[in-house]
C-alpha positions as CSV (number, residue, x, y, z in Angstrom):
1,M,-7.5,-28.8,0.4
2,T,-4.4,-26.9,1.9
3,R,-4.4,-24.1,4.2
4,F,-1.8,-21.8,3.8
5,L,-1.3,-19.0,6.5
6,V,0.8,-15.9,5.3
7,A,2.8,-13.8,8.3
8,T,3.3,-10.6,6.9
9,N,3.9,-7.0,7.7
10,S,4.2,-5.5,4.8
11,V,3.5,-5.1,0.6
12,H,6.9,-6.9,-0.1
13,V,6.3,-9.5,1.9
14,T,2.8,-9.6,0.4
15,A,3.6,-9.5,-3.0
16,A,6.2,-12.5,-2.1
17,A,4.0,-14.7,-0.8
18,V,1.3,-13.8,-3.9
19,D,4.0,-14.6,-6.0
20,Y,4.8,-18.1,-4.6
21,L,0.8,-19.2,-4.7
22,E,0.4,-18.2,-7.9
23,D,1.7,-21.8,-8.9
24,R,0.0,-23.2,-5.9
25,L,-3.2,-22.3,-5.3
26,E,-6.5,-23.9,-6.5
27,P,-9.2,-21.3,-6.2
28,G,-12.2,-22.6,-4.7
29,T,-10.6,-25.8,-3.1
30,D,-6.7,-24.2,-1.0
31,E,-7.6,-21.7,1.4
32,V,-5.8,-18.4,2.2
33,V,-5.4,-16.7,5.8
34,V,-3.2,-13.7,6.1
35,V,-2.2,-12.6,9.7
36,G,0.0,-9.1,10.0
37,V,0.6,-8.2,13.9
38,T,0.7,-4.9,14.3
39,G,2.7,-3.2,17.3
40,P,6.5,-2.5,18.2
41,D,7.4,-4.6,15.0
42,A,4.8,-3.2,12.8
43,S,2.4,-0.2,11.8
44,D,-0.8,-0.3,11.6
45,R,-0.6,0.9,8.5
46,D,2.0,-1.5,7.0
47,V,-0.1,-4.4,7.4
48,A,-3.4,-2.8,6.3
49,D,-1.0,-1.9,3.2
50,A,-0.1,-5.8,3.4
51,A,-3.5,-6.8,3.7
52,N,-5.1,-4.8,0.7
53,V,-2.1,-6.4,-1.2
54,A,-3.6,-9.5,-0.2
55,R,-6.8,-9.5,-1.2
56,A,-6.3,-7.8,-4.7
57,R,-4.2,-10.7,-5.9
58,L,-5.4,-13.6,-4.3
59,A,-9.2,-11.8,-5.2
60,T,-9.9,-15.4,-6.8
61,S,-9.0,-17.0,-3.4
62,T,-11.2,-14.9,-1.4
63,P,-8.2,-15.1,1.2
64,T,-9.1,-14.4,4.8
65,V,-7.2,-11.5,6.7
66,E,-6.7,-11.1,10.1
67,T,-4.9,-8.1,11.9
68,R,-3.5,-8.8,15.2
69,E,-1.8,-6.6,18.0
70,G,0.8,-7.1,20.1
71,T,4.4,-9.4,20.3
72,V,4.5,-10.9,17.1
73,L,6.1,-14.2,17.5
74,P,4.0,-15.2,20.4
75,E,0.8,-13.2,17.8
76,L,2.0,-15.7,15.1
77,L,2.1,-19.0,17.0
78,A,-1.7,-18.6,18.2
79,A,-2.7,-18.0,14.5
80,V,-0.7,-21.0,13.8
81,D,-2.5,-22.8,16.6
82,E,-5.8,-22.0,15.9
83,H,-5.9,-22.1,12.2
84,D,-4.1,-25.3,11.9
85,P,-2.4,-24.4,8.5
86,D,-0.7,-27.0,6.3
87,E,2.1,-24.8,5.3
88,L,3.7,-21.0,7.1
89,I,5.1,-18.8,4.7
90,V,7.0,-15.9,6.2
91,G,9.9,-13.4,4.3
92,P,13.1,-13.5,5.7
93,N,12.9,-10.3,7.5
94,R,11.2,-7.7,8.6
95,G,11.8,-5.5,4.9
96,G,12.6,-2.5,6.1
97,A,15.7,-0.7,4.3
98,G,19.4,-2.4,5.2
99,A,16.8,-5.6,6.5
100,A,19.4,-8.3,5.0
101,G,19.4,-12.3,5.9
102,V,16.6,-14.7,8.0
103,G,15.6,-12.7,10.6
104,S,14.6,-13.8,14.3
105,T,11.2,-14.1,13.7
106,A,11.1,-16.5,10.3
107,Q,14.5,-18.4,12.5
108,A,12.2,-19.1,16.1
109,L,9.1,-20.4,13.5
110,L,11.7,-22.5,11.3
111,A,12.3,-23.4,14.7
112,E,9.4,-24.2,16.8
113,L,6.8,-25.7,14.1
114,D,6.0,-28.8,13.2
115,R,5.5,-28.1,9.1
116,P,6.3,-26.5,6.6
117,V,7.9,-23.0,7.0
118,V,8.6,-21.3,3.3
119,V,10.8,-17.9,3.6
120,V,9.9,-16.6,0.5
121,P,13.0,-13.8,-1.1
122,T,11.8,-10.4,-0.9
123,P,13.6,-7.3,-2.5
124,A,16.0,-5.7,-1.5
125,L,15.1,-2.0,-0.4
126,S,18.1,0.7,0.0
């Protein structure tokens, strides 16, 4: 069994994470936890929409979906501590118009964690 944690605040990151997971998941065996953080960096609606994408596209794996409120990095690190995933999947940045490169949250997760952190590409938004 592999436990994946998807950190998301947008439908674009969730869709990219699901695309990545499609060929890797063993339904009924692997676990997927989807965590969205609302607060200064993401709206309630964006996180709710991202959660809906996860539920719809990962229906055969029945993901656990959590919405947390607060500052993104500490909340994601707490989720990693609580769920102890084998692999964390994140988007490169907030995914908003004009966002480019690997953002500070993804960089901090890569530096802090002792497990694989996969940064999935998302479509460019203009």
